[in-house]
N, C-alpha and C positions, 0 to 999 in steps of 0.2 A: 702424688699424684704423678703417674707418669706421662712421656712425652707432651709436657705442658707447651703450648702452644701449636696444637696440631689436633685435628680427629674430634672428640668429643671434652678435649680440658678446655676451658675458656674462663674468662675471669668470673661468669656466673658461677658456672662448678665451683671455683676456688671460692666464692663468697656461699656456698651454699652447702660444700662437701666437708668435715670436718679432716684435716690434712695435717700433717707435720711436716712435708717432705714435698719439694720439688723439682720434679727429673726434666730437664729442660729439653725440648727436642733437639736433635742431632743434626736437624737442618738448618739450624740459627750459623752453625759452625761451617755450612758447606761453602765450595767456592759460589755458588750459583745466588747472588745477591743484587739481581739488575735494578733496585732502585736505592741501594748502599744503606739500606736500612736493619739490617741484622744485627750489626753492632749495638747499635744504640737501642734498640728493642732489648737485646739481650742485659745491658748495662740497666734499663729499668725495670727489669722484671727481678733481676740478681737484687737490686736496691728494694724493690717492693716487699720480695719477700724477705730480705733482713727485717725490714722494718716489722713485718707480720711475726717476726721471732722462727721463720721457715727453716730446715734445711736445704741448700741448694745443690743440686747436684747436675754437672754439665754431662752430656753425654757425647761419645763421637770426637772426642780433643784427639787431634792426630798430630800435633805439631807445641816445639816450645814456644811459640808465636802466641798461640793459642792459650796454652796453658797461663803464660804472665798475663794476658790481657784478661783472663776470667779472675786469676787471683786477683788484677787490680781491681775489679768490678766489685770485689767482695764474695766469690763464689768460693765455697770453702770444700767442695767434693767436685771430684770430677772423674771419668772412666772414658776409656778409647785406647786406640792402638798405640797411643805414645806410652803409655803405660805397661800394656802387654798386649798380647794377642789373644783372642777365646783359647781356653784350655781346659783340659779335664781336671776333675775334682783333686785327683792325686798331684797331676803336676802343681795347681794351684797349693796344695798343702806343704810341697817342698820347696815350693817359692816363698812362701811365710816362713816355713822354718830357716832357711840362708838367711832371710833379710832380719830376721829374729838375731841369727847368732853374729851377722855384722854389727848389730847394734848391741 
């Protein structure tokens, strides 16, 4: 379920739709958090997803601090500028080749 926490994704959709993965909306990691609730919501959604044996992906990770926080909450997958900027398929293939060679 893409962009969980926004638009049409909701707890009811999660209850009624067969999903194996939740992709958390990037706005949970944005600087705008007027009521200071985003971090706690992220923690609870990740915990809930883990209890339901769902894979959890956080999108919009831009800093080491965000990465560490999400890992601490039990989020095992992430994407965002912290890891890489958008790239063409050929560039991505080359990146994977280099990483494989290094490991």
